[in-house]
N, CA, C and O atoms as a GROMACS GRO file, in nm:
protein
  564
    1UNK      N    1   2.989  -8.722  -6.964
    1UNK     CA    2   2.886  -8.825  -6.973
    1UNK      C    3   2.856  -8.851  -7.120
    1UNK      O    4   2.856  -8.760  -7.203
    2UNK      N    5   2.830  -8.978  -7.151
    2UNK     CA    6   2.798  -9.019  -7.287
    2UNK      C    7   2.662  -9.090  -7.284
    2UNK      O    8   2.639  -9.178  -7.201
    3UNK      N    9   2.574  -9.050  -7.374
    3UNK     CA   10   2.441  -9.111  -7.383
    3UNK      C   11   2.440  -9.206  -7.501
    3UNK      O   12   2.474  -9.168  -7.613
    4UNK      N   13   2.401  -9.332  -7.475
    4UNK     CA   14   2.388  -9.430  -7.582
    4UNK      C   15   2.242  -9.471  -7.596
    4UNK      O   16   2.170  -9.487  -7.498
    5UNK      N   17   2.200  -9.488  -7.721
    5UNK     CA   18   2.071  -9.550  -7.750
    5UNK      C   19   2.098  -9.700  -7.749
    5UNK      O   20   2.186  -9.748  -7.819
    6UNK      N   21   2.020  -9.774  -7.668
    6UNK     CA   22   2.041  -9.917  -7.652
    6UNK      C   23   1.916  -9.994  -7.694
    6UNK      O   24   1.807  -9.938  -7.701
    7UNK      N   25   1.936 -10.123  -7.720
    7UNK     CA   26   1.824 -10.211  -7.754
    7UNK      C   27   1.857 -10.350  -7.699
    7UNK      O   28   1.972 -10.392  -7.701
    8UNK      N   29   1.754 -10.420  -7.650
    8UNK     CA   30   1.776 -10.556  -7.598
    8UNK      C   31   1.739 -10.657  -7.707
    8UNK      O   32   1.693 -10.620  -7.815
    9UNK      N   33   1.759 -10.785  -7.676
    9UNK     CA   34   1.730 -10.889  -7.775
    9UNK      C   35   1.581 -10.903  -7.802
    9UNK      O   36   1.543 -10.967  -7.900
   10UNK      N   37   1.494 -10.843  -7.719
   10UNK     CA   38   1.350 -10.841  -7.745
   10UNK      C   39   1.310 -10.713  -7.819
   10UNK      O   40   1.191 -10.685  -7.836
   11UNK      N   41   1.410 -10.636  -7.863
   11UNK     CA   42   1.392 -10.512  -7.941
   11UNK      C   43   1.328 -10.398  -7.861
   11UNK      O   44   1.266 -10.309  -7.920
   12UNK      N   45   1.343 -10.399  -7.727
   12UNK     CA   46   1.300 -10.284  -7.647
   12UNK      C   47   1.409 -10.178  -7.656
   12UNK      O   48   1.526 -10.208  -7.633
   13UNK      N   49   1.372 -10.056  -7.690
   13UNK     CA   50   1.469  -9.948  -7.706
   13UNK      C   51   1.469  -9.861  -7.582
   13UNK      O   52   1.363  -9.832  -7.525
   14UNK      N   53   1.587  -9.819  -7.539
   14UNK     CA   54   1.601  -9.730  -7.424
   14UNK      C   55   1.736  -9.659  -7.432
   14UNK      O   56   1.819  -9.692  -7.516
   15UNK      N   57   1.756  -9.563  -7.343
   15UNK     CA   58   1.881  -9.487  -7.340
   15UNK      C   59   1.949  -9.507  -7.206
   15UNK      O   60   1.884  -9.537  -7.106
   16UNK      N   61   2.080  -9.490  -7.204
   16UNK     CA   62   2.155  -9.496  -7.079
   16UNK      C   63   2.273  -9.401  -7.088
   16UNK      O   64   2.327  -9.376  -7.196
   17UNK      N   65   2.313  -9.350  -6.974
   17UNK     CA   66   2.426  -9.258  -6.965
   17UNK      C   67   2.545  -9.332  -6.906
   17UNK      O   68   2.529  -9.415  -6.815
   18UNK      N   69   2.664  -9.303  -6.957
   18UNK     CA   70   2.787  -9.365  -6.910
   18UNK      C   71   2.891  -9.256  -6.888
   18UNK      O   72   2.892  -9.155  -6.958
   19UNK      N   73   2.977  -9.277  -6.790
   19UNK     CA   74   3.080  -9.178  -6.757
   19UNK      C   75   3.189  -9.166  -6.861
   19UNK      O   76   3.249  -9.060  -6.876
   20UNK      N   77   3.216  -9.275  -6.932
   20UNK     CA   78   3.320  -9.275  -7.035
   20UNK      C   79   3.282  -9.377  -7.142
   20UNK      O   80   3.197  -9.463  -7.118
   21UNK      N   81   3.345  -9.367  -7.258
   21UNK     CA   82   3.306  -9.454  -7.369
   21UNK      C   83   3.327  -9.602  -7.340
   21UNK      O   84   3.252  -9.685  -7.392
   22UNK      N   85   3.424  -9.638  -7.259
   22UNK     CA   86   3.449  -9.778  -7.228
   22UNK      C   87   3.358  -9.835  -7.120
   22UNK      O   88   3.355  -9.957  -7.100
   23UNK      N   89   3.283  -9.750  -7.051
   23UNK     CA   90   3.198  -9.797  -6.942
   23UNK      C   91   3.088  -9.891  -6.990
   23UNK      O   92   3.054  -9.987  -6.921
   24UNK      N   93   3.031  -9.865  -7.108
   24UNK     CA   94   2.928  -9.955  -7.161
   24UNK      C   95   2.984 -10.096  -7.173
   24UNK      O   96   2.925 -10.191  -7.123
   25UNK      N   97   3.099 -10.108  -7.240
   25UNK     CA   98   3.160 -10.240  -7.262
   25UNK      C   99   3.194 -10.308  -7.130
   25UNK      O  100   3.171 -10.428  -7.114
   26UNK      N  101   3.248 -10.232  -7.034
   26UNK     CA  102   3.285 -10.289  -6.904
   26UNK      C  103   3.162 -10.338  -6.828
   26UNK      O  104   3.162 -10.448  -6.774
   27UNK      N  105   3.057 -10.256  -6.824
   27UNK     CA  106   2.936 -10.294  -6.751
   27UNK      C  107   2.865 -10.410  -6.818
   27UNK      O  108   2.810 -10.497  -6.751
   28UNK      N  109   2.866 -10.413  -6.950
   28UNK     CA  110   2.803 -10.524  -7.023
   28UNK      C  111   2.879 -10.654  -6.996
   28UNK      O  112   2.818 -10.759  -6.978
   29UNK      N  113   3.012 -10.646  -6.993
   29UNK     CA  114   3.095 -10.765  -6.972
   29UNK      C  115   3.070 -10.830  -6.836
   29UNK      O  116   3.079 -10.952  -6.823
   30UNK      N  117   3.040 -10.749  -6.734
   30UNK     CA  118   3.019 -10.805  -6.600
   30UNK      C  119   2.870 -10.822  -6.567
   30UNK      O  120   2.834 -10.851  -6.453
   31UNK      N  121   2.783 -10.803  -6.667
   31UNK     CA  122   2.641 -10.827  -6.648
   31UNK      C  123   2.567 -10.722  -6.568
   31UNK      O  124   2.468 -10.754  -6.502
   32UNK      N  125   2.613 -10.597  -6.573
   32UNK     CA  126   2.548 -10.490  -6.496
   32UNK      C  127   2.447 -10.412  -6.577
   32UNK      O  128   2.388 -10.317  -6.526
   33UNK      N  129   2.425 -10.449  -6.705
   33UNK     CA  130   2.327 -10.382  -6.788
   33UNK      C  131   2.205 -10.472  -6.804
   33UNK      O  132   2.219 -10.593  -6.821
   34UNK      N  133   2.086 -10.413  -6.800
   34UNK     CA  134   1.964 -10.489  -6.820
   34UNK      C  135   1.858 -10.399  -6.882
   34UNK      O  136   1.853 -10.279  -6.853
   35UNK      N  137   1.775 -10.457  -6.965
   35UNK     CA  138   1.663 -10.384  -7.025
   35UNK      C  139   1.565 -10.345  -6.916
   35UNK      O  140   1.529 -10.430  -6.834
   36UNK      N  141   1.520 -10.219  -6.911
   36UNK     CA  142   1.424 -10.178  -6.808
   36UNK      C  143   1.285 -10.234  -6.830
   36UNK      O  144   1.201 -10.228  -6.740
   37UNK      N  145   1.258 -10.289  -6.948
   37UNK     CA  146   1.125 -10.345  -6.978
   37UNK      C  147   1.120 -10.492  -6.942
   37UNK      O  148   1.029 -10.536  -6.871
   38UNK      N  149   1.217 -10.572  -6.992
   38UNK     CA  150   1.210 -10.717  -6.975
   38UNK      C  151   1.325 -10.775  -6.894
   38UNK      O  152   1.328 -10.896  -6.872
   39UNK      N  153   1.417 -10.693  -6.850
   39UNK     CA  154   1.532 -10.735  -6.769
   39UNK      C  155   1.635 -10.819  -6.844
   39UNK      O  156   1.723 -10.878  -6.782
   40UNK      N  157   1.625 -10.826  -6.975
   40UNK     CA  158   1.724 -10.900  -7.052
   40UNK      C  159   1.861 -10.835  -7.036
   40UNK      O  160   1.873 -10.712  -7.040
   41UNK      N  161   1.964 -10.917  -7.020
   41UNK     CA  162   2.099 -10.863  -7.011
   41UNK      C  163   2.169 -10.867  -7.147
   41UNK      O  164   2.286 -10.830  -7.158
   42UNK      N  165   2.100 -10.910  -7.249
   42UNK     CA  166   2.154 -10.911  -7.385
   42UNK      C  167   2.122 -10.776  -7.449
   42UNK      O  168   2.025 -10.761  -7.522
   43UNK      N  169   2.206 -10.678  -7.419
   43UNK     CA  170   2.186 -10.538  -7.459
   43UNK      C  171   2.297 -10.496  -7.554
   43UNK      O  172   2.414 -10.532  -7.534
   44UNK      N  173   2.262 -10.421  -7.657
   44UNK     CA  174   2.362 -10.371  -7.752
   44UNK      C  175   2.332 -10.225  -7.784
   44UNK      O  176   2.222 -10.175  -7.763
   45UNK      N  177   2.435 -10.158  -7.836
   45UNK     CA  178   2.419 -10.018  -7.877
   45UNK      C  179   2.343 -10.014  -8.008
   45UNK      O  180   2.356 -10.104  -8.092
   46UNK      N  181   2.264  -9.909  -8.026
   46UNK     CA  182   2.199  -9.884  -8.154
   46UNK      C  183   2.284  -9.786  -8.233
   46UNK      O  184   2.367  -9.714  -8.176
   47UNK      N  185   2.264  -9.784  -8.362
   47UNK     CA  186   2.331  -9.684  -8.444
   47UNK      C  187   2.272  -9.548  -8.410
   47UNK      O  188   2.150  -9.532  -8.405
   48UNK      N  189   2.359  -9.452  -8.386
   48UNK     CA  190   2.314  -9.318  -8.349
   48UNK      C  191   2.375  -9.216  -8.443
   48UNK      O  192   2.488  -9.231  -8.489
   49UNK      N  193   2.299  -9.114  -8.471
   49UNK     CA  194   2.351  -9.003  -8.551
   49UNK      C  195   2.439  -8.917  -8.460
   49UNK      O  196   2.402  -8.893  -8.345
   50UNK      N  197   2.552  -8.872  -8.508
   50UNK     CA  198   2.637  -8.788  -8.422
   50UNK      C  199   2.571  -8.654  -8.395
   50UNK      O  200   2.493  -8.603  -8.476
   51UNK      N  201   2.605  -8.597  -8.282
   51UNK     CA  202   2.555  -8.463  -8.250
   51UNK      C  203   2.629  -8.363  -8.337
   51UNK      O  204   2.752  -8.364  -8.344
   52UNK      N  205   2.554  -8.278  -8.404
   52UNK     CA  206   2.612  -8.179  -8.494
   52UNK      C  207   2.586  -8.040  -8.436
   52UNK      O  208   2.475  -8.012  -8.390
   53UNK      N  209   2.688  -7.955  -8.438
   53UNK     CA  210   2.672  -7.819  -8.386
   53UNK      C  211   2.556  -7.750  -8.456
   53UNK      O  212   2.540  -7.760  -8.577
   54UNK      N  213   2.477  -7.681  -8.377
   54UNK     CA  214   2.364  -7.607  -8.433
   54UNK      C  215   2.234  -7.685  -8.427
   54UNK      O  216   2.128  -7.627  -8.448
   55UNK      N  217   2.239  -7.815  -8.399
   55UNK     CA  218   2.115  -7.892  -8.384
   55UNK      C  219   2.075  -7.889  -8.238
   55UNK      O  220   2.158  -7.868  -8.150
   56UNK      N  221   1.947  -7.910  -8.212
   56UNK     CA  222   1.904  -7.909  -8.073
   56UNK      C  223   1.939  -8.043  -8.010
   56UNK      O  224   1.923  -8.148  -8.071
   57UNK      N  225   1.986  -8.036  -7.885
   57UNK     CA  226   2.021  -8.155  -7.809
   57UNK      C  227   1.965  -8.139  -7.668
   57UNK      O  228   1.949  -8.028  -7.617
   58UNK      N  229   1.937  -8.250  -7.609
   58UNK     CA  230   1.888  -8.245  -7.472
   58UNK      C  231   2.003  -8.222  -7.375
   58UNK      O  232   1.983  -8.160  -7.271
   59UNK      N  233   2.120  -8.271  -7.406
   59UNK     CA  234   2.234  -8.254  -7.318
   59UNK      C  235   2.226  -8.342  -7.195
   59UNK      O  236   2.131  -8.420  -7.179
   60UNK      N  237   2.323  -8.329  -7.109
   60UNK     CA  238   2.330  -8.408  -6.986
   60UNK      C  239   2.228  -8.355  -6.886
   60UNK      O  240   2.214  -8.234  -6.869
   61UNK      N  241   2.155  -8.445  -6.820
   61UNK     CA  242   2.061  -8.396  -6.719
   61UNK      C  243   2.137  -8.331  -6.604
   61UNK      O  244   2.248  -8.372  -6.573
   62UNK      N  245   2.078  -8.230  -6.542
   62UNK     CA  246   2.144  -8.164  -6.430
   62UNK      C  247   2.177  -8.264  -6.319
   62UNK      O  248   2.105  -8.363  -6.301
   63UNK      N  249   2.283  -8.239  -6.245
   63UNK     CA  250   2.327  -8.330  -6.139
   63UNK      C  251   2.217  -8.355  -6.036
   63UNK      O  252   2.201  -8.467  -5.988
   64UNK      N  253   2.141  -8.250  -6.003
   64UNK     CA  254   2.036  -8.268  -5.901
   64UNK      C  255   1.925  -8.360  -5.953
   64UNK      O  256   1.863  -8.431  -5.874
   65UNK      N  257   1.899  -8.359  -6.085
   65UNK     CA  258   1.798  -8.447  -6.142
   65UNK      C  259   1.845  -8.592  -6.135
   65UNK      O  260   1.769  -8.680  -6.095
   66UNK      N  261   1.970  -8.618  -6.172
   66UNK     CA  262   2.025  -8.754  -6.163
   66UNK      C  263   2.021  -8.803  -6.019
   66UNK      O  264   1.982  -8.916  -5.991
   67UNK      N  265   2.061  -8.717  -5.928
   67UNK     CA  266   2.064  -8.753  -5.786
   67UNK      C  267   1.924  -8.786  -5.736
   67UNK      O  268   1.905  -8.883  -5.663
   68UNK      N  269   1.826  -8.704  -5.775
   68UNK     CA  270   1.687  -8.728  -5.735
   68UNK      C  271   1.636  -8.862  -5.789
   68UNK      O  272   1.570  -8.938  -5.718
   69UNK      N  273   1.668  -8.890  -5.916
   69UNK     CA  274   1.622  -9.014  -5.977
   69UNK      C  275   1.686  -9.135  -5.908
   69UNK      O  276   1.618  -9.234  -5.881
   70UNK      N  277   1.815  -9.128  -5.880
   70UNK     CA  278   1.883  -9.239  -5.813
   70UNK      C  279   1.826  -9.261  -5.673
   70UNK      O  280   1.809  -9.375  -5.629
   71UNK      N  281   1.797  -9.152  -5.604
   71UNK     CA  282   1.739  -9.164  -5.470
   71UNK      C  283   1.600  -9.227  -5.476
   71UNK      O  284   1.568  -9.313  -5.394
   72UNK      N  285   1.519  -9.185  -5.573
   72UNK     CA  286   1.384  -9.241  -5.588
   72UNK      C  287   1.391  -9.390  -5.621
   72UNK      O  288   1.312  -9.469  -5.569
   73UNK      N  289   1.484  -9.428  -5.709
   73UNK     CA  290   1.497  -9.570  -5.744
   73UNK      C  291   1.542  -9.651  -5.622
   73UNK      O  292   1.496  -9.764  -5.602
   74UNK      N  293   1.630  -9.594  -5.541
   74UNK     CA  294   1.674  -9.662  -5.420
   74UNK      C  295   1.560  -9.681  -5.321
   74UNK      O  296   1.548  -9.786  -5.258
   75UNK      N  297   1.476  -9.577  -5.307
   75UNK     CA  298   1.360  -9.588  -5.217
   75UNK      C  299   1.262  -9.694  -5.269
   75UNK      O  300   1.204  -9.769  -5.190
   76UNK      N  301   1.244  -9.700  -5.403
   76UNK     CA  302   1.153  -9.798  -5.460
   76UNK      C  303   1.204  -9.939  -5.431
   76UNK      O  304   1.128 -10.026  -5.389
   77UNK      N  305   1.333  -9.962  -5.454
   77UNK     CA  306   1.391 -10.094  -5.428
   77UNK      C  307   1.376 -10.130  -5.281
   77UNK      O  308   1.338 -10.243  -5.249
   78UNK      N  309   1.407 -10.037  -5.191
   78UNK     CA  310   1.396 -10.064  -5.048
   78UNK      C  311   1.252 -10.098  -5.010
   78UNK      O  312   1.229 -10.189  -4.930
   79UNK      N  313   1.155 -10.027  -5.067
   79UNK     CA  314   1.014 -10.054  -5.039
   79UNK      C  315   0.977 -10.196  -5.081
   79UNK      O  316   0.911 -10.269  -5.006
   80UNK      N  317   1.020 -10.236  -5.200
   80UNK     CA  318   0.990 -10.371  -5.248
   80UNK      C  319   1.054 -10.474  -5.157
   80UNK      O  320   0.989 -10.570  -5.116
   81UNK      N  321   1.182 -10.456  -5.124
   81UNK     CA  322   1.252 -10.553  -5.040
   81UNK      C  323   1.191 -10.564  -4.900
   81UNK      O  324   1.195 -10.671  -4.840
   82UNK      N  325   1.136 -10.454  -4.848
   82UNK     CA  326   1.078 -10.454  -4.714
   82UNK      C  327   0.935 -10.506  -4.711
   82UNK      O  328   0.891 -10.559  -4.609
   83UNK      N  329   0.859 -10.491  -4.821
   83UNK     CA  330   0.716 -10.518  -4.818
   83UNK      C  331   0.668 -10.633  -4.908
   83UNK      O  332   0.555 -10.677  -4.893
   84UNK      N  333   0.751 -10.680  -4.998
   84UNK     CA  334   0.710 -10.785  -5.090
   84UNK      C  335   0.777 -10.917  -5.048
   84UNK      O  336   0.877 -10.917  -4.975
   85UNK      N  337   0.720 -11.027  -5.094
   85UNK     CA  338   0.776 -11.159  -5.065
   85UNK      C  339   0.885 -11.192  -5.167
   85UNK      O  340   0.862 -11.182  -5.288
   86UNK      N  341   1.002 -11.231  -5.118
   86UNK     CA  342   1.110 -11.275  -5.206
   86UNK      C  343   1.087 -11.422  -5.240
   86UNK      O  344   1.079 -11.506  -5.150
   87UNK      N  345   1.075 -11.453  -5.369
   87UNK     CA  346   1.048 -11.590  -5.412
   87UNK      C  347   1.165 -11.650  -5.491
   87UNK      O  348   1.152 -11.759  -5.546
   88UNK      N  349   1.277 -11.580  -5.497
   88UNK     CA  350   1.397 -11.632  -5.562
   88UNK      C  351   1.374 -11.667  -5.708
   88UNK      O  352   1.309 -11.593  -5.782
   89UNK      N  353   1.428 -11.782  -5.749
   89UNK     CA  354   1.418 -11.820  -5.890
   89UNK      C  355   1.282 -11.880  -5.926
   89UNK      O  356   1.262 -11.924  -6.039
   90UNK      N  357   1.189 -11.881  -5.832
   90UNK     CA  358   1.051 -11.925  -5.861
   90UNK      C  359   0.964 -11.807  -5.903
   90UNK      O  360   0.842 -11.819  -5.911
   91UNK      N  361   1.026 -11.692  -5.932
   91UNK     CA  362   0.949 -11.572  -5.963
   91UNK      C  363   0.850 -11.593  -6.078
   91UNK      O  364   0.732 -11.561  -6.064
   92UNK      N  365   0.896 -11.647  -6.190
   92UNK     CA  366   0.808 -11.662  -6.307
   92UNK      C  367   0.689 -11.751  -6.275
   92UNK      O  368   0.576 -11.717  -6.307
   93UNK      N  369   0.714 -11.865  -6.212
   93UNK     CA  370   0.605 -11.957  -6.179
   93UNK      C  371   0.507 -11.894  -6.081
   93UNK      O  372   0.386 -11.906  -6.097
   94UNK      N  373   0.559 -11.827  -5.979
   94UNK     CA  374   0.472 -11.766  -5.878
   94UNK      C  375   0.392 -11.649  -5.937
   94UNK      O  376   0.274 -11.634  -5.907
   95UNK      N  377   0.456 -11.567  -6.020
   95UNK     CA  378   0.385 -11.455  -6.084
   95UNK      C  379   0.271 -11.507  -6.171
   95UNK      O  380   0.162 -11.450  -6.172
   96UNK      N  381   0.296 -11.615  -6.243
   96UNK     CA  382   0.192 -11.674  -6.328
   96UNK      C  383   0.077 -11.729  -6.242
   96UNK      O  384  -0.040 -11.712  -6.277
   97UNK      N  385   0.110 -11.795  -6.130
   97UNK     CA  386   0.005 -11.849  -6.042
   97UNK      C  387  -0.078 -11.737  -5.980
   97UNK      O  388  -0.200 -11.750  -5.969
   98UNK      N  389  -0.014 -11.629  -5.940
   98UNK     CA  390  -0.089 -11.514  -5.886
   98UNK      C  391  -0.179 -11.457  -5.993
   98UNK      O  392  -0.296 -11.426  -5.967
   99UNK      N  393  -0.127 -11.442  -6.114
   99UNK     CA  394  -0.206 -11.388  -6.225
   99UNK      C  395  -0.326 -11.478  -6.256
   99UNK      O  396  -0.435 -11.429  -6.284
  100UNK      N  397  -0.305 -11.610  -6.252
  100UNK     CA  398  -0.412 -11.705  -6.282
  100UNK      C  399  -0.510 -11.722  -6.166
  100UNK      O  400  -0.616 -11.782  -6.184
  101UNK      N  401  -0.477 -11.670  -6.050
  101UNK     CA  402  -0.565 -11.682  -5.934
  101UNK      C  403  -0.545 -11.809  -5.854
  101UNK      O  404  -0.621 -11.836  -5.762
  102UNK      N  405  -0.444 -11.889  -5.887
  102UNK     CA  406  -0.421 -12.014  -5.814
  102UNK      C  407  -0.326 -11.994  -5.696
  102UNK      O  408  -0.297 -12.090  -5.624
  103UNK      N  409  -0.277 -11.874  -5.675
  103UNK     CA  410  -0.194 -11.840  -5.560
  103UNK      C  411  -0.242 -11.707  -5.503
  103UNK      O  412  -0.302 -11.626  -5.574
  104UNK      N  413  -0.216 -11.687  -5.376
  104UNK     CA  414  -0.258 -11.565  -5.306
  104UNK      C  415  -0.205 -11.439  -5.377
  104UNK      O  416  -0.086 -11.432  -5.410
  105UNK      N  417  -0.292 -11.342  -5.398
  105UNK     CA  418  -0.251 -11.215  -5.460
  105UNK      C  419  -0.165 -11.138  -5.360
  105UNK      O  420  -0.209 -11.107  -5.249
  106UNK      N  421  -0.042 -11.107  -5.402
  106UNK     CA  422   0.050 -11.032  -5.316
  106UNK      C  423   0.166 -10.984  -5.401
  106UNK      O  424   0.187 -11.032  -5.512
  107UNK      N  425   0.240 -10.889  -5.349
  107UNK     CA  426   0.358 -10.841  -5.418
  107UNK      C  427   0.474 -10.938  -5.398
  107UNK      O  428   0.499 -10.984  -5.287
  108UNK      N  429   0.543 -10.969  -5.507
  108UNK     CA  430   0.658 -11.059  -5.499
  108UNK      C  431   0.774 -11.000  -5.577
  108UNK      O  432   0.756 -10.912  -5.662
  109UNK      N  433   0.893 -11.050  -5.548
  109UNK     CA  434   1.009 -11.017  -5.630
  109UNK      C  435   1.104 -11.135  -5.626
  109UNK      O  436   1.100 -11.218  -5.534
  110UNK      N  437   1.190 -11.143  -5.726
  110UNK     CA  438   1.284 -11.253  -5.736
  110UNK      C  439   1.358 -11.246  -5.867
  110UNK      O  440   1.372 -11.138  -5.926
  111UNK      N  441   1.406 -11.359  -5.913
  111UNK     CA  442   1.484 -11.364  -6.037
  111UNK      C  443   1.408 -11.442  -6.142
  111UNK      O  444   1.333 -11.535  -6.112
  112UNK      N  445   1.429 -11.402  -6.268
  112UNK     CA  446   1.371 -11.473  -6.382
  112UNK      C  447   1.465 -11.454  -6.500
  112UNK      O  448   1.531 -11.351  -6.512
  113UNK      N  449   1.469 -11.553  -6.586
  113UNK     CA  450   1.552 -11.542  -6.706
  113UNK      C  451   1.484 -11.448  -6.805
  113UNK      O  452   1.364 -11.425  -6.794
  114UNK      N  453   1.558 -11.394  -6.901
  114UNK     CA  454   1.496 -11.309  -7.003
  114UNK      C  455   1.383 -11.382  -7.077
  114UNK      O  456   1.281 -11.322  -7.109
  115UNK      N  457   1.401 -11.511  -7.105
  115UNK     CA  458   1.296 -11.587  -7.173
  115UNK      C  459   1.171 -11.599  -7.087
  115UNK      O  460   1.059 -11.590  -7.138
  116UNK      N  461   1.189 -11.620  -6.956
  116UNK     CA  462   1.074 -11.628  -6.866
  116UNK      C  463   1.000 -11.495  -6.860
  116UNK      O  464   0.877 -11.491  -6.864
  117UNK      N  465   1.075 -11.386  -6.852
  117UNK     CA  466   1.013 -11.253  -6.846
  117UNK      C  467   0.938 -11.225  -6.975
  117UNK      O  468   0.825 -11.175  -6.972
  118UNK      N  469   0.998 -11.258  -7.088
  118UNK     CA  470   0.933 -11.236  -7.217
  118UNK      C  471   0.802 -11.314  -7.224
  118UNK      O  472   0.701 -11.260  -7.270
  119UNK      N  473   0.801 -11.440  -7.180
  119UNK     CA  474   0.680 -11.521  -7.182
  119UNK      C  475   0.573 -11.461  -7.090
  119UNK      O  476   0.455 -11.460  -7.126
  120UNK      N  477   0.613 -11.412  -6.974
  120UNK     CA  478   0.516 -11.350  -6.883
  120UNK      C  479   0.452 -11.227  -6.948
  120UNK      O  480   0.330 -11.210  -6.945
  121UNK      N  481   0.536 -11.142  -7.006
  121UNK     CA  482   0.485 -11.020  -7.071
  121UNK      C  483   0.391 -11.056  -7.186
  121UNK      O  484   0.284 -10.996  -7.199
  122UNK      N  485   0.430 -11.152  -7.267
  122UNK     CA  486   0.346 -11.194  -7.381
  122UNK      C  487   0.212 -11.250  -7.334
  122UNK      O  488   0.112 -11.238  -7.405
  123UNK      N  489   0.209 -11.311  -7.215
  123UNK     CA  490   0.085 -11.368  -7.161
  123UNK      C  491   0.004 -11.268  -7.079
  123UNK      O  492  -0.098 -11.304  -7.021
  124UNK      N  493   0.050 -11.144  -7.073
  124UNK     CA  494  -0.025 -11.039  -7.003
  124UNK      C  495  -0.003 -11.036  -6.853
  124UNK      O  496  -0.079 -10.970  -6.781
  125UNK      N  497   0.097 -11.106  -6.803
  125UNK     CA  498   0.128 -11.104  -6.659
  125UNK      C  499   0.208 -10.977  -6.631
  125UNK      O  500   0.315 -10.958  -6.689
  126UNK      N  501   0.157 -10.889  -6.543
  126UNK     CA  502   0.227 -10.763  -6.519
  126UNK      C  503   0.356 -10.785  -6.439
  126UNK      O  504   0.353 -10.836  -6.327
  127UNK      N  505   0.468 -10.748  -6.498
  127UNK     CA  506   0.598 -10.758  -6.433
  127UNK      C  507   0.678 -10.632  -6.465
  127UNK      O  508   0.652 -10.564  -6.564
  128UNK      N  509   0.773 -10.603  -6.380
  128UNK     CA  510   0.862 -10.489  -6.403
  128UNK      C  511   0.995 -10.519  -6.338
  128UNK      O  512   1.000 -10.584  -6.234
  129UNK      N  513   1.105 -10.474  -6.399
  129UNK     CA  514   1.235 -10.496  -6.336
  129UNK      C  515   1.251 -10.412  -6.211
  129UNK      O  516   1.204 -10.298  -6.204
  130UNK      N  517   1.316 -10.468  -6.113
  130UNK     CA  518   1.346 -10.396  -5.990
  130UNK      C  519   1.468 -10.308  -6.016
  130UNK      O  520   1.565 -10.355  -6.074
  131UNK      N  521   1.464 -10.182  -5.976
  131UNK     CA  522   1.583 -10.098  -5.997
  131UNK      C  523   1.705 -10.165  -5.934
  131UNK      O  524   1.694 -10.229  -5.829
  132UNK      N  525   1.820 -10.151  -5.996
  132UNK     CA  526   1.941 -10.214  -5.941
  132UNK      C  527   1.979 -10.151  -5.808
  132UNK      O  528   1.946 -10.036  -5.779
  133UNK      N  529   2.048 -10.228  -5.728
  133UNK     CA  530   2.102 -10.175  -5.602
  133UNK      C  531   2.205 -10.070  -5.636
  133UNK      O  532   2.273 -10.080  -5.738
  134UNK      N  533   2.218  -9.972  -5.552
  134UNK     CA  534   2.318  -9.867  -5.574
  134UNK      C  535   2.457  -9.930  -5.572
  134UNK      O  536   2.485 -10.016  -5.488
  135UNK      N  537   2.544  -9.889  -5.665
  135UNK     CA  538   2.679  -9.946  -5.666
  135UNK      C  539   2.757  -9.902  -5.542
  135UNK      O  540   2.735  -9.794  -5.487
  136UNK      N  541   2.847  -9.988  -5.500
  136UNK     CA  542   2.934  -9.952  -5.390
  136UNK      C  543   3.030  -9.844  -5.437
  136UNK      O  544   3.060  -9.835  -5.556
  137UNK      N  545   3.076  -9.762  -5.347
  137UNK     CA  546   3.168  -9.654  -5.385
  137UNK      C  547   3.290  -9.708  -5.457
  137UNK      O  548   3.344  -9.639  -5.544
  138UNK      N  549   3.334  -9.828  -5.424
  138UNK     CA  550   3.453  -9.885  -5.489
  138UNK      C  551   3.426  -9.926  -5.634
  138UNK      O  552   3.520  -9.945  -5.711
  139UNK      N  553   3.295  -9.941  -5.672
  139UNK     CA  554   3.260  -9.982  -5.807
  139UNK      C  555   3.236  -9.864  -5.901
  139UNK      O  556   3.226  -9.882  -6.022
  140UNK      N  557   3.226  -9.745  -5.847
  140UNK     CA  558   3.196  -9.626  -5.927
  140UNK      C  559   3.324  -9.565  -5.978
  140UNK      O  560   3.421  -9.550  -5.904
  141UNK      N  561   3.324  -9.531  -6.107
  141UNK     CA  562   3.446  -9.472  -6.165
  141UNK      C  563   3.454  -9.324  -6.135
  141UNK      O  564   3.550  -9.259  -6.176
   0.00000   0.00000   0.00000
């Protein structure tokens, strides 16, 4: 496993783990990477200091921890899909109307462009990216 420090075009910093060095490039090319803060798919690697022997490192998380996290994210996604209203590409407009009080307060999910998400965040509208669907076994390396 390889850990990369990443940053999106809105300068949100985060980390991600990849099975091999080429996985970042492959996943980025097919649009499978997104910022966990604003959902922007314009993600790049940050400059990282190499790991040097004798320095403290966090290392790879234990397999059971990764498995637990993936399961929790899957349950969260399933809960949203079962209990929230899907509004498709009207997400930004509907989220803003709910925030302004001109639409019924309820949980919604849908799609929004990175610019729409950025504008919502800047205006104080609470939004969060939905965890991605679990990859199919044929998509996992």
